[in-house]
Backbone as CSV, one residue per row, in Angstrom:
resi,resn,N_x,N_y,N_z,CA_x,CA_y,CA_z,C_x,C_y,C_z
1,MET,117.933,108.517,97.718,116.532,108.170,97.569,115.995,107.520,98.841
2,LYS,116.743,106.550,99.392,116.315,105.870,100.599,116.200,106.860,101.762
3,ARG,117.134,107.812,101.816,117.103,108.812,102.879,115.862,109.697,102.739
4,ASN,115.508,110.103,101.507,114.311,110.916,101.282,113.047,110.178,101.725
5,LEU,112.969,108.892,101.405,111.808,108.109,101.824,111.724,108.015,103.340
6,LEU,112.861,107.826,103.985,112.875,107.765,105.445,112.473,109.105,106.057
7,THR,112.895,110.209,105.450,112.526,111.537,105.937,111.020,111.748,105.822
8,VAL,110.446,111.398,104.668,108.998,111.534,104.472,108.247,110.661,105.469
9,LEU,108.688,109.414,105.639,108.050,108.514,106.587,108.124,109.079,108.008
10,ALA,109.256,109.618,108.392,109.411,110.207,109.726,108.484,111.395,109.911
11,LEU,108.350,112.232,108.890,107.443,113.380,108.970,105.998,112.929,109.107
12,ILE,105.618,111.905,108.350,104.246,111.394,108.438,103.982,110.842,109.828
13,LEU,104.883,110.029,110.321,104.691,109.419,111.629,104.695,110.448,112.755
14,SER,105.425,111.529,112.586,105.474,112.544,113.641,104.304,113.510,113.563
15,GLY,103.518,113.433,112.479,102.359,114.305,112.352,102.701,115.726,111.976
16,THR,103.896,115.981,111.469,104.292,117.354,111.148,104.190,117.644,109.661
17,ILE,103.387,116.906,108.981,103.232,117.124,107.557,101.776,117.478,107.288
18,ALA,101.516,118.423,106.432,100.148,118.823,106.102,99.772,118.251,104.747
19,PHE,98.656,117.543,104.683,98.197,116.967,103.427,97.394,117.998,102.659
20,ALA,97.566,117.991,101.359,96.757,118.861,100.510,95.318,118.379,100.571
21,THR,94.359,119.303,100.576,92.960,118.911,100.608,92.469,118.645,99.192
22,GLU,91.399,117.899,99.108,90.810,117.580,97.818,90.141,118.826,97.255
23,ALA,90.244,119.020,95.956,89.602,120.160,95.318,88.097,119.937,95.268
24,ALA,87.343,120.994,95.466,85.884,120.901,95.395,85.452,120.691,93.954
25,PRO,84.393,119.910,93.751,83.851,119.783,92.400,83.167,121.085,91.999
26,ASP,82.813,121.213,90.740,82.057,122.385,90.303,80.670,122.358,90.932
27,CYS,80.160,123.530,91.255,78.775,123.689,91.681,77.989,124.020,90.412
28,ILE,77.080,123.146,90.035,76.383,123.268,88.755,74.981,123.825,88.955
29,ALA,74.633,124.809,88.115,73.285,125.369,88.053,72.921,125.512,86.581
30,ASN,71.846,124.889,86.189,71.400,124.928,84.786,72.505,124.482,83.834
31,GLY,73.239,123.459,84.237,74.282,122.901,83.388,75.581,123.673,83.347
32,GLN,75.688,124.762,84.103,76.889,125.594,84.106,77.452,125.729,85.516
33,PRO,78.785,125.770,85.655,79.361,125.988,86.991,79.099,127.408,87.477
34,ILE,78.844,127.535,88.778,78.663,128.863,89.365,79.706,129.052,90.463
35,PRO,80.156,130.285,90.658,81.138,130.567,91.723,80.439,130.634,93.079
36,VAL,81.214,130.804,94.124,80.662,131.082,95.448,79.893,132.394,95.348
37,ILE,78.656,132.407,95.883,77.782,133.588,95.758,77.231,134.020,97.121
38,ASN,78.093,134.095,98.121,77.650,134.466,99.464,76.843,135.759,99.470
39,GLU,77.327,136.798,98.796,76.642,138.095,98.818,75.251,138.002,98.192
40,GLN,75.126,137.267,97.096,73.823,137.080,96.450,72.861,136.348,97.380
41,ILE,73.358,135.325,98.059,72.520,134.561,98.984,72.040,135.441,100.130
42,LEU,72.898,136.319,100.642,72.480,137.233,101.710,71.413,138.201,101.211
43,LEU,71.499,138.623,99.958,70.443,139.468,99.381,69.131,138.692,99.260
44,TRP,69.203,137.449,98.760,67.984,136.633,98.667,67.351,136.471,100.041
45,LYS,68.169,136.226,101.047,67.675,136.024,102.405,66.903,137.256,102.896
46,LYS,67.367,138.446,102.546,66.749,139.690,103.006,65.591,140.143,102.118
47,GLN,65.628,139.820,100.820,64.706,140.449,99.877,63.668,139.529,99.250
48,THR,63.720,138.232,99.493,62.774,137.338,98.821,61.724,136.813,99.792
49,LYS,60.613,136.358,99.226,59.520,135.798,100.014,59.884,134.412,100.513
50,ASN,59.198,134.005,101.576,59.364,132.659,102.108,59.184,131.633,100.989
51,GLN,60.041,130.646,100.960,60.068,129.528,100.019,60.648,129.886,98.651
52,TYR,61.230,131.090,98.515,61.970,131.397,97.284,63.086,130.368,97.156
53,LYS,63.290,129.844,95.940,64.285,128.793,95.726,65.203,129.162,94.563
54,ASN,66.491,128.867,94.734,67.483,129.077,93.685,68.678,128.176,93.991
55,ARG,69.644,128.164,93.122,70.840,127.360,93.326,71.850,128.174,94.117
56,GLY,72.496,127.569,95.124,73.427,128.296,95.972,74.775,127.616,96.090
57,HIS,75.805,128.439,96.249,77.179,127.964,96.438,77.797,128.886,97.472
58,ILE,78.126,128.333,98.638,78.605,129.155,99.754,79.992,128.737,100.211
59,TYR,80.620,129.652,100.948,81.905,129.396,101.602,81.878,130.153,102.916
60,GLY,82.145,129.464,104.024,82.125,130.143,105.307,82.614,129.252,106.428
61,VAL,82.210,129.614,107.650,82.683,128.945,108.858,81.486,128.456,109.668
62,VAL,81.570,127.231,110.183,80.516,126.675,111.036,80.494,127.443,112.354
63,THR,79.318,127.992,112.702,79.183,128.742,113.945,78.194,128.105,114.916
64,ASN,77.428,127.117,114.459,76.496,126.417,115.343,76.161,125.071,114.721
65,ILE,75.983,124.069,115.557,75.527,122.753,115.111,74.216,122.491,115.830
66,TYR,73.142,122.341,115.056,71.823,122.125,115.635,71.659,120.654,116.001
67,GLN,71.115,120.397,117.169,70.963,119.035,117.686,69.560,118.503,117.433
68,GLY,69.451,117.170,117.554,68.141,116.525,117.555,67.457,116.401,116.216
69,LYS,68.189,116.345,115.148,67.592,116.225,113.826,67.855,114.819,113.286
70,ALA,66.850,113.973,113.274,67.005,112.592,112.812,67.241,112.556,111.305
71,SER,68.160,111.750,110.878,68.501,111.464,109.480,69.163,112.624,108.722
72,HIS,69.326,113.752,109.376,69.988,114.893,108.748,70.880,115.601,109.771
73,GLN,71.950,116.199,109.289,72.765,117.079,110.121,72.434,118.506,109.706
74,HIS,72.107,119.331,110.696,71.776,120.739,110.473,72.855,121.567,111.153
75,PHE,73.421,122.517,110.408,74.435,123.374,111.019,74.415,124.752,110.381
76,GLN,74.857,125.723,111.158,74.868,127.125,110.754,76.236,127.488,110.201
77,VAL,76.227,128.186,109.060,77.473,128.645,108.451,77.408,130.162,108.313
78,LYS,78.420,130.833,108.818,78.528,132.298,108.681,79.155,132.592,107.332
79,ILE,78.432,133.370,106.510,78.890,133.636,105.138,79.091,135.121,104.857
80,GLY,78.998,135.948,105.885,79.199,137.383,105.722,79.726,137.995,106.999
81,GLU,79.879,139.306,106.980,80.461,140.021,108.119,79.469,140.301,109.243
82,GLY,78.186,140.447,108.910,77.185,140.805,109.911,76.821,139.646,110.823
83,PRO,76.277,139.973,111.997,75.935,138.924,112.961,74.845,137.968,112.465
84,ARG,73.987,138.389,111.562,72.918,137.529,111.025,73.218,137.033,109.612
85,ASP,74.442,137.171,109.184,74.840,136.723,107.840,75.182,135.235,107.876
86,THR,74.139,134.438,108.159,74.287,133.002,108.315,73.256,132.268,107.470
87,ILE,73.503,130.994,107.266,72.568,130.121,106.572,72.625,128.755,107.240
88,GLU,71.488,128.078,107.289,71.435,126.725,107.820,71.687,125.747,106.683
89,VAL,72.680,124.893,106.841,72.958,123.841,105.858,72.340,122.553,106.395
90,ILE,71.614,121.859,105.528,70.948,120.613,105.904,71.511,119.495,105.037
91,TYR,72.152,118.523,105.702,72.841,117.436,105.014,72.190,116.096,105.356
92,ASN,71.825,115.334,104.350,71.181,114.036,104.497,72.227,112.986,104.881
93,THR,72.121,112.429,106.079,73.127,111.492,106.570,73.051,110.118,105.915
94,SER,72.065,109.868,105.055,72.067,108.592,104.331,73.249,108.540,103.360
95,PHE,73.888,109.687,103.124,75.097,109.744,102.308,76.352,109.637,103.169
96,ARG,76.200,109.315,104.419,77.242,109.128,105.435,77.363,110.414,106.261
97,GLU,77.463,110.256,107.553,77.567,111.427,108.432,78.837,112.213,108.166
98,ILE,78.753,113.504,108.429,79.940,114.355,108.373,80.612,114.213,109.724
99,ASP,81.614,113.359,109.796,82.223,113.071,111.096,83.249,114.113,111.525
100,ASN,83.632,115.025,110.636,84.579,116.068,111.027,83.895,117.427,111.204
101,LEU,82.556,117.429,111.356,81.809,118.666,111.563,82.122,119.225,112.942
102,ARG,82.507,120.525,112.997,82.875,121.159,114.264,82.693,122.669,114.145
103,ILE,82.456,123.320,115.280,82.414,124.777,115.319,83.790,125.277,114.883
104,GLY,83.814,126.229,113.971,85.068,126.763,113.464,85.537,126.074,112.192
105,GLY,84.862,124.984,111.807,85.231,124.290,110.583,84.946,125.143,109.358
106,VAL,85.812,125.039,108.361,85.636,125.796,107.118,84.783,124.958,106.171
107,VAL,83.726,125.573,105.637,82.750,124.864,104.815,82.634,125.505,103.443
108,GLU,82.595,124.665,102.429,82.134,125.055,101.101,80.985,124.121,100.787
109,ALA,79.874,124.652,100.332,78.709,123.815,100.052,77.983,124.308,98.809
110,CYS,77.418,123.353,98.101,76.648,123.614,96.890,75.333,122.871,97.009
111,GLY,74.236,123.557,96.748,72.927,122.912,96.822,71.820,123.892,96.497
112,ASP,70.625,123.571,96.977,69.455,124.408,96.734,69.264,125.392,97.877
113,TYR,69.241,126.672,97.540,68.944,127.729,98.497,67.428,127.860,98.601
114,ILE,66.913,128.026,99.837,65.493,128.319,100.050,65.388,129.348,101.170
115,THR,64.647,130.432,100.922,64.310,131.379,101.979,63.336,130.662,102.912
116,SER,63.643,130.650,104.196,62.840,129.901,105.168,62.647,130.739,106.423
117,ASN,61.822,131.798,106.282,61.603,132.702,107.408,60.210,132.599,108.010
118,ALA,59.419,131.629,107.518,58.077,131.381,108.051,57.742,129.906,107.821
119,LYS,56.766,129.407,108.568,56.360,128.014,108.428,55.842,127.771,107.012
120,ALA,56.155,126.594,106.478,55.672,126.202,105.147,55.224,124.747,105.238
121,GLY,53.910,124.530,105.241,53.405,123.176,105.431,53.796,122.678,106.807
122,HIS,54.413,121.497,106.876,54.851,120.974,108.176,56.283,121.384,108.514
123,TYR,56.930,122.193,107.643,58.302,122.648,107.892,58.305,123.945,108.697
124,LYS,59.042,123.934,109.795,59.213,125.143,110.599,60.213,126.063,109.904
125,PRO,60.167,127.369,110.207,61.177,128.257,109.630,62.569,127.920,110.160
126,SER,63.567,128.214,109.371,64.945,128.000,109.800,65.313,129.040,110.855
127,PRO,66.089,128.661,111.857,66.557,129.674,112.807,67.426,130.739,112.140
128,ASP,67.932,130.434,110.940,68.765,131.387,110.208,67.984,132.151,109.130
129,GLY,66.725,131.795,108.913,65.915,132.477,107.905,66.161,132.000,106.484
130,ALA,67.080,131.064,106.312,67.389,130.529,104.979,68.113,129.199,105.144
131,ILE,67.935,128.317,104.155,68.612,127.027,104.193,69.324,126.757,102.867
132,LEU,70.292,125.866,102.943,70.925,125.280,101.769,70.808,123.779,101.979
133,HIS,70.077,123.116,101.071,69.904,121.673,101.205,70.156,121.008,99.860
134,TRP,69.960,119.700,99.808,70.296,118.883,98.647,71.784,119.060,98.351
135,VAL,72.570,119.014,99.426,74.026,119.201,99.360,74.701,117.830,99.309
136,HIS,74.252,117.024,98.356,74.721,115.646,98.192,74.413,115.217,96.766
137,GLU,74.817,114.012,96.459,74.549,113.450,95.139,73.046,113.458,94.865
138,SER,72.675,113.750,93.637,71.272,113.686,93.250,70.873,112.230,93.066
139,THR,69.710,111.913,93.577,69.198,110.553,93.435,68.259,110.420,92.244
140,ASN,68.115,111.482,91.456,67.315,111.412,90.233,67.929,112.329,89.180
141,ASN,67.564,112.130,87.939,68.175,112.914,86.859,67.485,114.257,86.629
142,ARG,66.510,114.601,87.448,65.833,115.898,87.316,66.432,116.954,88.242
143,HIS,67.468,116.595,88.961,68.005,117.497,89.985,69.526,117.478,89.945
144,GLU,70.142,118.649,90.028,71.604,118.749,90.069,72.123,118.208,91.408
145,SER,73.270,117.550,91.379,73.918,117.104,92.607,74.537,118.286,93.328
146,GLY,74.715,118.136,94.624,75.409,119.123,95.435,76.493,118.438,96.240
147,TYR,77.087,119.172,97.150,78.134,118.615,98.007,78.386,119.534,99.182
148,VAL,79.104,119.003,100.177,79.603,119.776,101.306,81.062,119.398,101.494
149,MET,81.910,120.393,101.654,83.296,120.154,102.064,83.469,120.789,103.433
150,VAL,83.998,120.014,104.382,84.302,120.533,105.715,85.784,120.311,105.946
151,ASP,86.495,121.409,106.155,87.943,121.359,106.372,88.642,120.532,105.289
152,GLY,88.199,120.711,104.046,88.844,120.060,102.916,88.426,118.628,102.659
153,VAL,87.484,118.088,103.442,87.002,116.723,103.232,85.640,116.790,102.554
154,LEU,85.525,116.118,101.426,84.315,116.154,100.609,83.286,115.146,101.101
155,HIS,82.027,115.597,101.202,80.904,114.760,101.656,79.768,114.866,100.635
156,GLY,78.890,113.845,100.603,77.763,113.846,99.671,78.234,113.651,98.251
157,MET,79.256,112.848,98.095,79.999,112.716,96.840,79.150,112.197,95.694
158,PRO,79.476,112.640,94.485,78.799,112.093,93.312,79.001,110.590,93.225
159,HIS,78.035,109.923,92.648,78.016,108.462,92.545,79.328,107.933,91.973
160,GLY,79.805,106.860,92.572,80.997,106.204,92.062,82.275,106.629,92.747
161,ARG,82.273,107.714,93.502,83.468,108.124,94.226,83.326,107.676,95.662
162,GLN,84.408,107.350,96.273,84.360,106.905,97.657,84.395,108.116,98.576
163,PHE,83.922,107.917,99.797,83.792,109.027,100.711,85.106,109.478,101.322
164,TYR,85.742,108.760,102.151,86.909,109.263,102.846,88.193,108.605,102.385
165,ASP,88.096,107.674,101.463,89.268,106.931,101.030,89.994,107.711,99.940
166,TRP,91.094,108.318,100.291,91.901,109.050,99.320,93.351,108.779,99.643
167,GLU,94.152,108.936,98.637,95.579,108.734,98.845,96.277,110.062,98.649
168,PRO,97.191,110.430,99.549,97.881,111.712,99.418,98.779,111.730,98.192
169,ASP,98.903,112.886,97.600,99.841,113.120,96.502,101.149,113.536,97.165
170,PHE,102.097,112.608,97.266,103.315,112.876,98.025,104.144,114.004,97.421
171,ASP,103.926,114.318,96.142,104.649,115.445,95.541,104.141,116.783,96.086
172,SER,102.911,116.795,96.587,102.346,118.069,97.058,102.427,118.231,98.572
173,LEU,103.014,117.268,99.267,103.119,117.375,100.715,104.068,118.497,101.094
174,GLN,103.654,119.282,102.078,104.475,120.396,102.542,104.649,120.269,104.040
175,PRO,105.817,120.558,104.564,105.963,120.566,106.029,105.067,121.623,106.649
176,ALA,104.505,121.329,107.803,103.653,122.276,108.511,104.503,123.445,108.993
177,MET,103.952,124.634,108.961,104.679,125.822,109.418,104.390,126.095,110.861
């Protein structure tokens, strides 16, 4: 037993152990969980009018991080095979910044989809033609909560859960390959 503990400690200290990532919460729409719907979102982006709104759940890779946005992080996620199969994710930093956001990061996000291919009021169109926002805890009971996971780290967490404080499940630790 003592030898096993020393082996685990040595692996942790050497950085050769991979931690299991936290499971994503359900993406809720109308009280029901919805799966990742990248293909549906790409259809909405191509076929709906500006400001069309629906619930979205995406999975993809960060391909651009937009600069100069106060109080929000804006980034592009590629969700399909085509060069324009992207969506802009808008995350409210009052829920804590996404400090592990990087080009190439793997993203799963749940929130409100909006077609944004033309100006609407004081909002400029998205460079991607569509956005996913409200990807954080809901601050009122009239709106479903959302979330963003970047490289397995959950952000915009539902009320009562802590942001980055998690403890590894040592039974699920696997040596890195």
